C-alpha atoms as a printed R data frame, in Angstrom:
    type eleno elety resid chain resno       x       y       z
1   ATOM     1    CA   MET     A     1 -19.042  12.421 -24.727
2   ATOM     2    CA   GLN     A     2 -16.634  15.299 -25.318
3   ATOM     3    CA   ASN     A     3 -18.291  17.401 -22.593
4   ATOM     4    CA   ASN     A     4 -18.046  14.501 -20.111
5   ATOM     5    CA   THR     A     5 -14.314  14.138 -20.796
6   ATOM     6    CA   LEU     A     6 -13.863  17.896 -20.433
7   ATOM     7    CA   PHE     A     7 -15.648  17.950 -17.054
8   ATOM     8    CA   THR     A     8 -13.578  14.952 -15.902
9   ATOM     9    CA   LEU     A     9 -10.291  16.653 -16.824
10  ATOM    10    CA   ILE     A    10 -11.264  19.920 -15.141
11  ATOM    11    CA   SER     A    11 -12.430  18.050 -12.030
12  ATOM    12    CA   LEU     A    12  -9.183  16.070 -11.859
13  ATOM    13    CA   ALA     A    13  -7.195  19.288 -12.217
14  ATOM    14    CA   CYS     A    14  -9.075  20.796  -9.275
15  ATOM    15    CA   ILE     A    15  -8.674  17.652  -7.138
16  ATOM    16    CA   ILE     A    16  -4.932  17.405  -7.819
17  ATOM    17    CA   PHE     A    17  -4.388  21.095  -7.047
18  ATOM    18    CA   LEU     A    18  -6.734  21.575  -4.083
19  ATOM    19    CA   SER     A    19  -6.137  18.314  -2.165
20  ATOM    20    CA   PRO     A    20  -3.032  19.552  -0.261
21  ATOM    21    CA   TYR     A    21  -4.917  22.647   0.904
22  ATOM    22    CA   PHE     A    22  -7.900  20.612   2.139
23  ATOM    23    CA   SER     A    23  -5.449  18.208   3.776
24  ATOM    24    CA   ARG     A    24  -3.771  21.041   5.662
25  ATOM    25    CA   LEU     A    25  -7.116  22.580   6.590
26  ATOM    26    CA   THR     A    26  -8.593  19.324   7.940
27  ATOM    27    CA   ARG     A    27  -5.248  17.845   9.123
28  ATOM    28    CA   MET     A    28  -6.086  14.642   7.300
29  ATOM    29    CA   PRO     A    29  -3.773  12.630   5.000
30  ATOM    30    CA   ILE     A    30  -3.964  13.667   1.348
31  ATOM    31    CA   ALA     A    31  -5.027  10.212   0.072
32  ATOM    32    CA   PRO     A    32  -8.391  10.156   1.925
33  ATOM    33    CA   ILE     A    33  -8.999  13.758   0.833
34  ATOM    34    CA   GLU     A    34  -8.462  12.788  -2.823
35  ATOM    35    CA   ILE     A    35 -10.827   9.837  -2.461
36  ATOM    36    CA   ILE     A    36 -13.493  12.002  -0.816
37  ATOM    37    CA   LEU     A    37 -13.179  14.711  -3.486
38  ATOM    38    CA   GLY     A    38 -13.383  12.040  -6.193
39  ATOM    39    CA   ALA     A    39 -16.548  10.669  -4.593
40  ATOM    40    CA   LEU     A    40 -18.086  14.145  -4.382
41  ATOM    41    CA   ALA     A    41 -17.184  14.931  -7.997
42  ATOM    42    CA   SER     A    42 -18.779  11.663  -9.108
43  ATOM    43    CA   TYR     A    43 -21.874  12.311  -6.976
44  ATOM    44    CA   PHE     A    44 -22.437  15.684  -8.655
45  ATOM    45    CA   GLY     A    45 -21.781  14.236 -12.117
46  ATOM    46    CA   LEU     A    46 -18.506  16.077 -12.694
47  ATOM    47    CA   ILE     A    47 -16.522  12.855 -13.212
48  ATOM    48    CA   THR     A    48 -17.545  10.007 -15.482
49  ATOM    49    CA   GLN     A    49 -15.813   6.637 -15.569
50  ATOM    50    CA   ASP     A    50 -14.663   6.276 -19.170
51  ATOM    51    CA   HIS     A    51 -12.047   3.764 -20.349
52  ATOM    52    CA   ILE     A    52  -9.250   6.372 -20.561
53  ATOM    53    CA   PHE     A    53  -9.780   7.483 -16.954
54  ATOM    54    CA   LYS     A    54  -9.774   3.842 -15.835
55  ATOM    55    CA   LEU     A    55  -6.631   3.027 -17.845
56  ATOM    56    CA   VAL     A    56  -4.695   5.988 -16.439
57  ATOM    57    CA   SER     A    57  -5.803   5.066 -12.910
58  ATOM    58    CA   GLU     A    58  -4.491   1.509 -13.405
59  ATOM    59    CA   VAL     A    59  -1.106   2.838 -14.532
60  ATOM    60    CA   ALA     A    60  -1.157   5.169 -11.526
61  ATOM    61    CA   PHE     A    61  -1.855   2.230  -9.205
62  ATOM    62    CA   PHE     A    62   1.083   0.247 -10.598
63  ATOM    63    CA   PHE     A    63   3.328   3.279 -10.181
64  ATOM    64    CA   LEU     A    64   2.078   3.673  -6.618
65  ATOM    65    CA   MET     A    65   3.123   0.077  -5.890
66  ATOM    66    CA   PHE     A    66   6.489   0.862  -7.508
67  ATOM    67    CA   LEU     A    67   6.918   3.799  -5.121
68  ATOM    68    CA   ALA     A    68   5.863   1.592  -2.191
69  ATOM    69    CA   GLY     A    69   8.588  -0.890  -3.133
70  ATOM    70    CA   MET     A    70  11.132   1.929  -3.171
71  ATOM    71    CA   GLU     A    71  10.497   2.458   0.529
72  ATOM    72    CA   ILE     A    72  11.915  -0.998   1.328
73  ATOM    73    CA   ASP     A    73  15.662  -1.591   1.329
74  ATOM    74    CA   LEU     A    74  16.398  -5.308   1.744
75  ATOM    75    CA   ARG     A    75  19.596  -4.482   3.628
76  ATOM    76    CA   MET     A    76  17.395  -3.143   6.417
77  ATOM    77    CA   PHE     A    77  16.418  -6.724   7.271
78  ATOM    78    CA   LEU     A    78  20.035  -7.908   7.290
79  ATOM    79    CA   ASN     A    79  20.957  -5.269   9.870
80  ATOM    80    CA   ALA     A    80  17.864  -5.746  12.050
81  ATOM    81    CA   ASP     A    81  17.966  -7.431  15.456
82  ATOM    82    CA   ARG     A    82  17.162 -11.156  15.093
83  ATOM    83    CA   LYS     A    83  15.045 -11.301  18.267
84  ATOM    84    CA   LEU     A    84  13.063  -8.313  17.069
85  ATOM    85    CA   LEU     A    85  12.452  -9.964  13.702
86  ATOM    86    CA   THR     A    86  11.348 -13.175  15.431
87  ATOM    87    CA   LYS     A    87   8.744 -11.233  17.406
88  ATOM    88    CA   GLY     A    88   7.726  -9.558  14.160
89  ATOM    89    CA   TYR     A    89   7.143 -12.933  12.503
90  ATOM    90    CA   ILE     A    90   5.072 -14.040  15.507
91  ATOM    91    CA   TYR     A    91   3.056 -10.814  15.239
92  ATOM    92    CA   ILE     A    92   2.302 -11.416  11.552
93  ATOM    93    CA   PHE     A    93   1.445 -15.077  12.237
94  ATOM    94    CA   LEU     A    94  -0.979 -14.071  15.009
95  ATOM    95    CA   LEU     A    95  -2.628 -11.576  12.659
96  ATOM    96    CA   TYR     A    96  -3.462 -14.317  10.169
97  ATOM    97    CA   VAL     A    97  -4.632 -16.672  12.945
98  ATOM    98    CA   ILE     A    98  -7.001 -14.014  14.320
99  ATOM    99    CA   ALA     A    99  -8.156 -13.111  10.787
100 ATOM   100    CA   SER     A   100  -8.924 -16.769  10.047
101 ATOM   101    CA   ALA     A   101 -10.839 -17.103  13.321
102 ATOM   102    CA   ILE     A   102 -12.925 -13.984  12.605
103 ATOM   103    CA   THR     A   103 -13.607 -15.140   9.045
104 ATOM   104    CA   PHE     A   104 -14.882 -18.582  10.037
105 ATOM   105    CA   ILE     A   105 -16.736 -17.479  13.181
106 ATOM   106    CA   PHE     A   106 -18.730 -14.846  11.283
107 ATOM   107    CA   SER     A   107 -18.931 -16.888   8.028
108 ATOM   108    CA   LEU     A   108 -17.280 -14.135   6.011
109 ATOM   109    CA   HIS     A   109 -15.867 -14.189   2.489
110 ATOM   110    CA   LEU     A   110 -12.496 -15.978   2.510
111 ATOM   111    CA   LEU     A   111 -10.990 -12.753   1.189
112 ATOM   112    CA   PHE     A   112 -11.137 -11.426   4.769
113 ATOM   113    CA   ILE     A   113  -8.281 -13.779   5.727
114 ATOM   114    CA   ILE     A   114  -6.068 -11.667   3.464
115 ATOM   115    CA   ILE     A   115  -7.720  -8.308   4.092
116 ATOM   116    CA   ILE     A   116  -7.743  -8.161   7.907
117 ATOM   117    CA   PRO     A   117  -3.942  -8.644   8.305
118 ATOM   118    CA   ILE     A   118  -2.981  -6.690   5.175
119 ATOM   119    CA   MET     A   119  -0.143  -4.198   5.666
120 ATOM   120    CA   SER     A   120   1.331  -1.298   3.745
121 ATOM   121    CA   VAL     A   121   4.259   1.006   4.497
122 ATOM   122    CA   GLY     A   122   2.856   3.910   2.467
123 ATOM   123    CA   MET     A   123   0.873   5.673   5.208
124 ATOM   124    CA   ILE     A   124   3.443   4.737   7.879
125 ATOM   125    CA   PHE     A   125   6.078   6.496   5.795
126 ATOM   126    CA   THR     A   126   4.089   9.734   6.059
127 ATOM   127    CA   LEU     A   127   4.226   9.533   9.875
128 ATOM   128    CA   PHE     A   128   8.001  10.065   9.825
129 ATOM   129    CA   LYS     A   129   7.444  13.559   8.424
130 ATOM   130    CA   GLU     A   130   5.436  14.500  11.511
131 ATOM   131    CA   TYR     A   131   6.976  12.451  14.325
132 ATOM   132    CA   GLY     A   132  10.597  12.044  13.185
133 ATOM   133    CA   LYS     A   133  12.766   8.931  13.101
134 ATOM   134    CA   ASP     A   134  13.585   8.682  16.806
135 ATOM   135    CA   LYS     A   135  10.320   7.025  17.914
136 ATOM   136    CA   GLU     A   136  10.812   3.360  18.784
137 ATOM   137    CA   TRP     A   137   7.208   2.381  18.066
138 ATOM   138    CA   LEU     A   138   7.333   4.053  14.646
139 ATOM   139    CA   ASN     A   139  10.674   2.543  13.602
140 ATOM   140    CA   LEU     A   140   9.452  -0.902  14.646
141 ATOM   141    CA   ALA     A   141   6.150  -0.370  12.828
142 ATOM   142    CA   MET     A   142   8.049   0.482   9.631
143 ATOM   143    CA   LEU     A   143  10.349  -2.557   9.890
144 ATOM   144    CA   ILE     A   144   7.586  -5.104  10.527
145 ATOM   145    CA   ALA     A   145   5.230  -3.471   8.014
146 ATOM   146    CA   SER     A   146   7.928  -3.910   5.358
147 ATOM   147    CA   ILE     A   147   7.878  -7.669   5.971
148 ATOM   148    CA   GLY     A   148   4.094  -7.694   6.229
149 ATOM   149    CA   GLU     A   149   3.701  -5.820   2.967
150 ATOM   150    CA   VAL     A   150   5.837  -8.354   1.092
151 ATOM   151    CA   VAL     A   151   3.691 -11.162   2.550
152 ATOM   152    CA   SER     A   152   0.523  -9.231   1.680
153 ATOM   153    CA   ILE     A   153   1.660  -8.618  -1.901
154 ATOM   154    CA   VAL     A   154   2.499 -12.313  -2.419
155 ATOM   155    CA   LEU     A   155  -0.897 -13.379  -1.044
156 ATOM   156    CA   LEU     A   156  -2.576 -10.666  -3.124
157 ATOM   157    CA   THR     A   157  -0.952 -12.106  -6.250
158 ATOM   158    CA   ILE     A   158  -2.098 -15.635  -5.412
159 ATOM   159    CA   ALA     A   159  -5.599 -14.437  -4.505
160 ATOM   160    CA   SER     A   160  -5.843 -12.430  -7.723
161 ATOM   161    CA   SER     A   161  -5.017 -15.510  -9.773
162 ATOM   162    CA   TYR     A   162  -7.474 -17.669  -7.821
163 ATOM   163    CA   LEU     A   163 -10.279 -15.121  -8.146
164 ATOM   164    CA   GLN     A   164  -9.694 -15.026 -11.888
165 ATOM   165    CA   TYR     A   165  -9.194 -18.736 -12.636
166 ATOM   166    CA   GLY     A   166 -10.540 -20.613  -9.598
167 ATOM   167    CA   SER     A   167  -8.927 -24.017  -9.071
168 ATOM   168    CA   GLU     A   168  -8.367 -24.577 -12.783
169 ATOM   169    CA   PRO     A   169  -4.930 -25.762 -14.000
170 ATOM   170    CA   THR     A   170  -4.194 -22.171 -15.053
171 ATOM   171    CA   PHE     A   171  -4.250 -21.121 -11.393
172 ATOM   172    CA   TRP     A   172  -1.692 -23.757 -10.376
173 ATOM   173    CA   LEU     A   173   0.413 -22.838 -13.383
174 ATOM   174    CA   ASN     A   174   0.381 -19.215 -12.223
175 ATOM   175    CA   VAL     A   175   1.366 -20.276  -8.694
176 ATOM   176    CA   GLY     A   176   4.282 -22.152 -10.255
177 ATOM   177    CA   TYR     A   177   5.216 -19.035 -12.215
178 ATOM   178    CA   LEU     A   178   5.044 -17.000  -9.003
179 ATOM   179    CA   LEU     A   179   7.297 -19.395  -7.068
180 ATOM   180    CA   ALA     A   180   9.762 -19.457  -9.969
181 ATOM   181    CA   PHE     A   181   9.656 -15.662 -10.166
182 ATOM   182    CA   LEU     A   182  10.318 -15.352  -6.422
183 ATOM   183    CA   ALA     A   183  13.222 -17.808  -6.634
184 ATOM   184    CA   LEU     A   184  14.728 -15.959  -9.599
185 ATOM   185    CA   SER     A   185  14.215 -12.625  -7.826
186 ATOM   186    CA   VAL     A   186  16.122 -13.838  -4.759
187 ATOM   187    CA   LEU     A   187  18.864 -15.249  -6.991
188 ATOM   188    CA   GLY     A   188  18.970 -12.034  -9.009
189 ATOM   189    CA   PHE     A   189  19.258  -9.884  -5.889
190 ATOM   190    CA   LYS     A   190  22.145 -12.009  -4.587
191 ATOM   191    CA   LEU     A   191  23.983 -11.981  -7.933
192 ATOM   192    CA   LEU     A   192  23.601  -8.228  -8.280
193 ATOM   193    CA   ASP     A   193  24.741  -7.746  -4.696
194 ATOM   194    CA   VAL     A   194  27.941  -9.649  -5.508
195 ATOM   195    CA   LEU     A   195  28.348  -7.804  -8.827
196 ATOM   196    CA   PHE     A   196  28.019  -4.369  -7.257
197 ATOM   197    CA   TRP     A   197  30.302  -5.420  -4.394
198 ATOM   198    CA   TRP     A   198  33.077  -6.384  -6.829
199 ATOM   199    CA   PHE     A   199  32.407  -3.471  -9.188
200 ATOM   200    CA   PRO     A   200  30.939  -0.646  -7.062
201 ATOM   201    CA   GLY     A   201  31.556   1.850  -9.840
202 ATOM   202    CA   PHE     A   202  29.148   0.032 -12.163
203 ATOM   203    CA   LYS     A   203  26.072   1.367 -10.380
204 ATOM   204    CA   VAL     A   204  27.458   4.882 -10.780
205 ATOM   205    CA   VAL     A   205  27.815   4.240 -14.518
206 ATOM   206    CA   LEU     A   206  24.148   3.213 -14.649
207 ATOM   207    CA   MET     A   207  23.054   6.080 -12.404
208 ATOM   208    CA   PRO     A   208  25.652   8.876 -12.326
209 ATOM   209    CA   GLU     A   209  25.733  11.208  -9.345
210 ATOM   210    CA   TYR     A   210  25.388  14.214 -11.645
211 ATOM   211    CA   ASP     A   211  23.753  13.859 -15.028
212 ATOM   212    CA   LYS     A   212  21.972  16.262 -17.366
213 ATOM   213    CA   ASN     A   213  20.040  13.493 -19.145
214 ATOM   214    CA   GLU     A   214  18.158  12.155 -16.089
215 ATOM   215    CA   LYS     A   215  19.589   8.641 -16.492
216 ATOM   216    CA   ASP     A   216  18.420   7.699 -13.002
217 ATOM   217    CA   ILE     A   217  14.777   8.352 -13.841
218 ATOM   218    CA   ARG     A   218  15.122   6.741 -17.275
219 ATOM   219    CA   LEU     A   219  16.600   3.544 -15.803
220 ATOM   220    CA   SER     A   220  13.967   3.445 -13.043
221 ATOM   221    CA   ILE     A   221  11.100   3.784 -15.510
222 ATOM   222    CA   ALA     A   222  12.731   1.212 -17.820
223 ATOM   223    CA   ILE     A   223  12.922  -1.292 -14.948
224 ATOM   224    CA   PHE     A   224   9.334  -0.470 -13.982
225 ATOM   225    CA   PHE     A   225   7.966  -1.052 -17.499
226 ATOM   226    CA   SER     A   226  10.089  -4.181 -17.999
227 ATOM   227    CA   MET     A   227   8.735  -5.733 -14.812
228 ATOM   228    CA   VAL     A   228   5.166  -4.774 -15.725
229 ATOM   229    CA   ALA     A   229   5.615  -6.426 -19.131
230 ATOM   230    CA   LEU     A   230   7.079  -9.578 -17.545
231 ATOM   231    CA   MET     A   231   4.211  -9.920 -15.060
232 ATOM   232    CA   ALA     A   232   1.646  -9.344 -17.806
233 ATOM   233    CA   TYR     A   233   3.302 -12.062 -19.907
234 ATOM   234    CA   LEU     A   234   3.297 -14.504 -16.957
235 ATOM   235    CA   ARG     A   235  -0.311 -13.527 -16.116
236 ATOM   236    CA   LEU     A   236   0.676 -12.629 -12.568
237 ATOM   237    CA   GLU     A   237  -0.477  -9.613 -10.575
238 ATOM   238    CA   ILE     A   238   1.280  -6.632 -12.159
239 ATOM   239    CA   ALA     A   239   1.284  -4.744  -8.855
240 ATOM   240    CA   PHE     A   240   3.648  -7.368  -7.419
241 ATOM   241    CA   GLY     A   241   6.133  -6.882 -10.254
242 ATOM   242    CA   ALA     A   242   6.001  -3.113  -9.818
243 ATOM   243    CA   PHE     A   243   6.634  -3.569  -6.094
244 ATOM   244    CA   ILE     A   244   9.684  -5.802  -6.723
245 ATOM   245    CA   ALA     A   245  11.029  -3.259  -9.228
246 ATOM   246    CA   GLY     A   246  10.821  -0.560  -6.559
247 ATOM   247    CA   MET     A   247  12.665  -2.748  -4.039
248 ATOM   248    CA   PHE     A   248  15.377  -3.343  -6.645
249 ATOM   249    CA   ILE     A   249  15.933   0.405  -7.063
250 ATOM   250    CA   ALA     A   250  15.948   1.068  -3.305
251 ATOM   251    CA   THR     A   251  18.383  -1.758  -2.545
252 ATOM   252    CA   PHE     A   252  21.018  -1.326  -5.244
253 ATOM   253    CA   PHE     A   253  20.918   2.364  -6.110
254 ATOM   254    CA   ASP     A   254  20.856   3.856  -2.627
255 ATOM   255    CA   HIS     A   255  23.679   6.225  -3.627
256 ATOM   256    CA   LYS     A   256  21.056   8.298  -5.462
257 ATOM   257    CA   LYS     A   257  19.549   9.864  -2.357
258 ATOM   258    CA   ASP     A   258  17.352  12.228  -4.337
259 ATOM   259    CA   LEU     A   259  15.863   9.560  -6.648
260 ATOM   260    CA   PRO     A   260  12.934   8.507  -4.400
261 ATOM   261    CA   GLN     A   261  12.036  12.165  -3.960
262 ATOM   262    CA   LYS     A   262  12.183  12.858  -7.712
263 ATOM   263    CA   LEU     A   263  10.032   9.848  -8.594
264 ATOM   264    CA   GLY     A   264   7.769  10.490  -5.619
265 ATOM   265    CA   SER     A   265   7.212  14.088  -6.681
266 ATOM   266    CA   PHE     A   266   6.067  12.902 -10.100
267 ATOM   267    CA   GLY     A   267   3.974  10.050  -8.713
268 ATOM   268    CA   PHE     A   268   2.298  11.766  -5.769
269 ATOM   269    CA   GLY     A   269   1.996  15.059  -7.601
270 ATOM   270    CA   PHE     A   270   0.366  13.666 -10.733
271 ATOM   271    CA   LEU     A   271  -0.401   9.954 -11.176
272 ATOM   272    CA   VAL     A   272  -1.336   8.809  -7.672
273 ATOM   273    CA   PRO     A   273  -4.022  11.500  -7.116
274 ATOM   274    CA   ILE     A   274  -5.718  10.286 -10.304
275 ATOM   275    CA   PHE     A   275  -5.843   6.747  -8.875
276 ATOM   276    CA   PHE     A   276  -7.348   7.888  -5.573
277 ATOM   277    CA   ALA     A   277  -9.813  10.179  -7.350
278 ATOM   278    CA   TYR     A   278 -10.880   7.223  -9.505
279 ATOM   279    CA   ILE     A   279 -11.358   5.055  -6.410
280 ATOM   280    CA   GLY     A   280 -13.460   7.819  -4.901
281 ATOM   281    CA   SER     A   281 -15.552   8.041  -8.060
282 ATOM   282    CA   THR     A   282 -16.469   4.354  -7.680
283 ATOM   283    CA   LEU     A   283 -17.835   4.987  -4.170
284 ATOM   284    CA   LYS     A   284 -21.528   5.798  -4.393
285 ATOM   285    CA   LEU     A   285 -22.197   8.338  -1.651
286 ATOM   286    CA   GLU     A   286 -25.947   7.957  -1.964
287 ATOM   287    CA   SER     A   287 -25.677   4.300  -0.905
288 ATOM   288    CA   ILE     A   288 -23.588   4.799   2.262
289 ATOM   289    CA   PHE     A   289 -26.611   4.877   4.563
290 ATOM   290    CA   VAL     A   290 -28.556   2.339   2.511
291 ATOM   291    CA   GLY     A   291 -28.439  -1.335   3.437
292 ATOM   292    CA   SER     A   292 -25.532  -2.576   5.544
293 ATOM   293    CA   LEU     A   293 -22.690  -0.702   3.802
294 ATOM   294    CA   LEU     A   294 -21.770   1.495   6.781
295 ATOM   295    CA   GLN     A   295 -22.250  -1.393   9.206
296 ATOM   296    CA   ASN     A   296 -19.915  -3.588   7.139
297 ATOM   297    CA   ALA     A   297 -17.318  -0.819   6.955
298 ATOM   298    CA   MET     A   298 -17.334  -0.334  10.735
299 ATOM   299    CA   PHE     A   299 -17.027  -4.097  11.260
300 ATOM   300    CA   ILE     A   300 -13.977  -4.179   8.961
301 ATOM   301    CA   VAL     A   301 -12.372  -1.273  10.832
302 ATOM   302    CA   ILE     A   302 -12.959  -2.826  14.269
303 ATOM   303    CA   ALA     A   303 -11.716  -6.240  13.097
304 ATOM   304    CA   MET     A   304  -8.523  -4.835  11.558
305 ATOM   305    CA   VAL     A   305  -7.631  -2.506  14.431
306 ATOM   306    CA   GLY     A   306  -8.570  -5.086  17.077
307 ATOM   307    CA   ALA     A   307  -6.525  -7.851  15.427
308 ATOM   308    CA   ARG     A   308  -3.481  -5.580  15.275
309 ATOM   309    CA   PHE     A   309  -3.773  -4.543  18.904
310 ATOM   310    CA   LEU     A   310  -4.071  -8.129  20.159
311 ATOM   311    CA   SER     A   311  -1.174  -9.305  17.977
312 ATOM   312    CA   ALA     A   312   0.983  -6.313  18.949
313 ATOM   313    CA   LEU     A   313   0.928  -7.410  22.589
314 ATOM   314    CA   VAL     A   314   4.000  -9.526  21.739
315 ATOM   315    CA   PHE     A   315   5.903  -6.205  21.859
316 ATOM   316    CA   LEU     A   316   4.463  -5.184  25.252
317 ATOM   317    CA   ASN     A   317   7.762  -5.587  27.134
318 ATOM   318    CA   LEU     A   318   9.550  -3.498  24.524
319 ATOM   319    CA   LEU     A   319   7.048  -0.741  23.774
320 ATOM   320    CA   LYS     A   320   4.871  -0.675  26.917
321 ATOM   321    CA   PHE     A   321   1.113  -0.291  26.594
322 ATOM   322    CA   LYS     A   322   1.081   3.182  25.055
323 ATOM   323    CA   GLY     A   323   3.670   2.188  22.459
324 ATOM   324    CA   VAL     A   324   1.689  -0.949  21.599
325 ATOM   325    CA   VAL     A   325  -1.433   1.135  20.927
326 ATOM   326    CA   LEU     A   326   0.541   3.554  18.732
327 ATOM   327    CA   TYR     A   327   2.165   0.637  16.899
328 ATOM   328    CA   ALA     A   328  -1.230  -0.987  16.258
329 ATOM   329    CA   LEU     A   329  -2.712   2.275  14.970
330 ATOM   330    CA   ALA     A   330   0.297   2.846  12.694
331 ATOM   331    CA   HIS     A   331  -0.396  -0.553  11.112
332 ATOM   332    CA   SER     A   332  -4.119   0.150  10.773
333 ATOM   333    CA   MET     A   333  -3.809   2.307   7.653
334 ATOM   334    CA   PRO     A   334  -3.223  -0.124   4.748
335 ATOM   335    CA   LEU     A   335  -5.112   2.297   2.520
336 ATOM   336    CA   THR     A   336  -3.569   1.440  -0.846
337 ATOM   337    CA   LEU     A   337  -3.378  -2.343  -0.469
338 ATOM   338    CA   LEU     A   338  -6.846  -2.633   1.053
339 ATOM   339    CA   ILE     A   339  -8.263  -0.769  -1.917
340 ATOM   340    CA   ALA     A   340  -6.077  -2.871  -4.243
341 ATOM   341    CA   VAL     A   341  -7.520  -6.149  -2.951
342 ATOM   342    CA   ALA     A   342 -11.051  -4.762  -3.120
343 ATOM   343    CA   THR     A   343 -10.475  -3.479  -6.666
344 ATOM   344    CA   ILE     A   344  -9.138  -6.832  -7.883
345 ATOM   345    CA   ALA     A   345 -11.950  -8.808  -6.220
346 ATOM   346    CA   TYR     A   346 -14.563  -6.401  -7.584
347 ATOM   347    CA   GLY     A   347 -13.043  -6.507 -11.065
348 ATOM   348    CA   THR     A   348 -13.330 -10.311 -11.120
349 ATOM   349    CA   LYS     A   349 -16.961 -10.117  -9.866
350 ATOM   350    CA   ASN     A   350 -16.126 -11.984  -6.644
351 ATOM   351    CA   ILE     A   351 -17.580  -9.370  -4.310
352 ATOM   352    CA   SER     A   352 -20.719  -7.262  -4.547
353 ATOM   353    CA   ASP     A   353 -20.931  -3.517  -5.141
354 ATOM   354    CA   GLU     A   354 -21.908  -3.055  -1.507
355 ATOM   355    CA   LEU     A   355 -18.956  -5.027  -0.113
356 ATOM   356    CA   TYR     A   356 -16.557  -3.208  -2.449
357 ATOM   357    CA   SER     A   357 -17.875   0.155  -1.255
358 ATOM   358    CA   SER     A   358 -17.593  -1.098   2.343
359 ATOM   359    CA   PHE     A   359 -13.886  -1.816   1.842
360 ATOM   360    CA   VAL     A   360 -13.254   1.617   0.319
361 ATOM   361    CA   LEU     A   361 -15.206   3.348   3.093
362 ATOM   362    CA   ALA     A   362 -13.398   1.272   5.748
363 ATOM   363    CA   SER     A   363 -10.016   2.298   4.324
364 ATOM   364    CA   LEU     A   364 -11.028   5.953   4.651
365 ATOM   365    CA   ILE     A   365 -12.329   5.569   8.205
366 ATOM   366    CA   GLU     A   366  -9.201   3.656   9.257
367 ATOM   367    CA   ALA     A   367  -6.848   6.297   7.895
368 ATOM   368    CA   ILE     A   368  -8.729   9.134   9.587
369 ATOM   369    CA   VAL     A   369  -9.248   7.366  12.937
370 ATOM   370    CA   SER     A   370  -5.658   6.104  13.098
371 ATOM   371    CA   MET     A   371  -4.087   9.470  12.239
372 ATOM   372    CA   VAL     A   372  -6.256  11.333  14.745
373 ATOM   373    CA   GLY     A   373  -5.749   8.608  17.365
374 ATOM   374    CA   ILE     A   374  -1.954   8.729  17.020
375 ATOM   375    CA   LYS     A   375  -1.982  12.528  17.289
376 ATOM   376    CA   ILE     A   376  -4.084  12.429  20.474
377 ATOM   377    CA   ILE     A   377  -2.123   9.620  22.153
378 ATOM   378    CA   THR     A   378   1.301  11.108  21.384
379 ATOM   379    CA   SER     A   379   0.176  14.381  22.949
380 ATOM   380    CA   ILE     A   380  -0.425  12.536  26.243
381 ATOM   381    CA   LYS     A   381   2.931  12.239  27.991
382 ATOM   382    CA   PRO     A   382   2.818  10.862  31.540
383 ATOM   383    CA   LYS     A   383   5.753  11.727  33.767
384 ATOM   384    CA   GLY     A   384   8.763   9.536  33.162
385 ATOM   385    CA   GLU     A   385   7.457   8.148  29.865
386 ATOM   386    CA   LEU     A   386   8.968   8.968  26.499
387 ATOM   387    CA   VAL     A   387   7.224   7.754  23.341
């Protein structure tokens, strides 16, 4: 037992340290690299899934959702063009229509209605580092993905409750809790907006510009833990509470420009790699070419990318064909949320080992294909066209 824990710790240390170098060498995102290394370590028996490893990975996942929430400033929606937002809503609606059609035509698990349109801003955020903030397709992808991620998180919370309780009264009670929580969150955001408008110095008191005691990090973590505790008490999906907590920080404490970087450095440098390594350790490499695992994964990838491309045609006049393809690929990397849904469904025994592994494998393939596809397409610049 002690030797297994020792090997796990050493393996995690190597994965955390070496992932950026493998990422640079292969030009792949770090998250898929960490998952692949976790899978390899598990395959060779270097990582064992004990309860401590699982517990730390769960905390890491909640913190990852907290960081994802910090990438969304609600004021961004208030300043966005109304016509653009309307097209964005149509795009999201079409995604769910296409997902429903695919699910019923192929007699799939109802979970696919949530999984095919699922969106996350995490991987899109990494694209800004490489392509800058002056690309219209990328800025639009970030804006609409922010809305789509909120929708995805809400549906994830409802699905999590249903998978756990079915149609029992507890499920409807949890839905009531969720609606009440959403209403109180909206009310809370509006009240705090008014409070900070009347007393702008109050936010500086809570998070000083310069402070030796790291009050900004302390308050952020306090809000994070408080929201986690509240969601656990209400028996709602904790990831949703962590996400809301992150949005709260991003919206009201935007004067602390370095805060997302400080929290992100801690999260992506320590906790988040543990989560991805754990996910990788649950993927059984020896079973990839056994049964229909690979076939299922490829079907998921084609369905998700295809649905996004068809839905993104609503932006054809704005982005042109090349921009639409780039936009669709940017939305085809919901790595964290796709794994989150699969993890929750697998934890409640609602999907098989094979389907769970198919989702994890599909998330890896999507991230790699989309990143490579975007790099290739952006390098093609016809005369007179700027992407």
